[in-house]
C-alpha positions in Angstrom: -38.1 -5.8 -23.1 -40.2 -4.5 -20.1 -38.5 -4.0 -16.8 -41.1 -6.9 -15.1 -40.2 -9.6 -17.3 -36.3 -8.6 -16.8 -36.4 -8.0 -13.4 -37.8 -11.9 -13.3 -35.1 -13.0 -15.4 -32.6 -11.2 -12.9 -34.8 -12.9 -9.7 -34.2 -16.2 -11.5 -30.4 -15.7 -11.9 -30.1 -14.6 -8.4 -31.7 -17.7 -7.2 -30.0 -20.0 -9.6 -26.4 -18.5 -8.5 -27.7 -19.2 -4.6 -28.9 -23.1 -5.1 -25.6 -23.3 -7.3 -23.2 -22.0 -4.2 -25.5 -23.9 -2.2 -24.8 -27.3 -3.7 -21.4 -27.1 -4.3 -20.7 -26.5 -0.4 -23.2 -29.5 0.2 -25.9 -27.3 2.0 -29.4 -28.9 2.0 -31.5 -27.2 -0.3 -34.2 -26.6 2.0 -36.5 -23.2 1.7 -35.0 -21.5 5.2 -31.4 -22.2 3.8 -32.2 -20.9 0.4 -34.1 -18.0 2.1 -31.2 -17.1 4.3 -28.3 -17.2 2.0 -30.6 -15.5 -1.1 -32.1 -12.7 0.9 -29.3 -10.2 1.0 -28.9 -10.8 -3.0 -32.6 -9.9 -3.3 -32.3 -7.3 -1.4 -29.5 -5.6 -3.5 -31.1 -6.6 -6.8 -33.9 -4.7 -5.5 -31.9 -1.8 -5.2 -30.2 -1.9 -8.6 -33.5 -2.1 -9.9 -35.0 0.8 -8.1 -31.9 3.1 -9.0 -32.4 2.0 -12.8 -36.3 2.8 -12.6 -35.2 5.9 -11.3 -32.9 6.8 -13.5 -35.4 5.1 -16.5 -33.1 3.2 -17.9 -33.9 -0.1 -20.6 -34.3 -2.7 -18.8 -32.2 -5.2 -21.4 -29.4 -2.6 -21.7 -26.0 -3.5 -20.6 -25.9 -0.4 -18.6 -28.8 -1.8 -16.4 -27.2 -4.9 -16.2 -24.3 -3.4 -14.7 -26.2 -1.1 -12.4 -28.1 -4.0 -11.1 -24.9 -6.3 -11.1 -23.0 -3.5 -9.1 -26.3 -3.3 -6.4 -26.5 -6.7 -6.2 -23.0 -7.6 -5.5 -22.5 -4.5 -2.9 -25.4 -4.6 -1.2 -25.5 -8.4 -0.9 -21.8 -8.4 0.6 -22.9 -5.7 3.2 -25.9 -7.2 4.5 -24.0 -10.9 4.3 -21.5 -9.1 6.5 -24.0 -7.4 8.6 -26.0 -10.7 9.2 -23.0 -12.6 10.1 -22.7 -14.6 6.9 -19.7 -15.4 5.0 -17.6 -12.9 2.8 -14.4 -14.4 2.3 -12.3 -12.6 -0.5 -12.8 -16.1 -2.5 -16.5 -15.6 -2.1 -16.3 -12.1 -3.0 -14.7 -12.6 -6.1 -16.7 -15.9 -7.4 -19.9 -14.1 -6.6 -19.0 -11.1 -8.4 -17.8 -12.6 -11.3 -21.1 -15.5 -11.7 -23.5 -12.5 -10.9 -21.7 -10.6 -13.6 -21.9 -13.4 -16.2 -25.5 -13.8 -15.1 -26.8 -10.2 -14.9 -24.7 -8.6 -17.8 -24.8 -11.4 -20.0 -28.0 -12.0 -20.5 -28.4 -8.7 -21.7 -25.5 -8.9 -24.1 -26.5 -11.6 -25.5 -30.2 -9.9 -26.2 -28.5 -7.2 -27.7 -27.0 -9.0 -30.1 -30.5 -10.8 -31.5 -32.5 -9.0 -34.3 -35.0 -6.3 -32.8 -38.2 -7.4 -32.7 -40.4 -5.7 -35.3 -42.8 -2.9 -34.3 -46.6 -4.3 -33.9 -48.8 -2.8 -36.8 -50.8 -0.1 -35.8 
């Protein structure tokens, strides 16, 4: 899988995480609220992808997933704290686990699928 589609999958999964969290805590699913909650994690995701691209890692590898996951959580929490958003210990644990399952999990599943045959020349 190329980096573009993999990054889109990651971004969608981060958005799903945000939607689940806002829904779980009875926050309205309005655009401004979604953006406020999502931007720290989106910035972390972008940082993780920058590292991945600079290191020239395969987009769908589990190593890339771990890099993207750690950057998303670490930067996301730092940016949430800096912007006055909550970083309760329970939230950090839940975010770390859910984003790990999402961002590393799909890559682990993809690694178990049979490889695509090379296109004919």
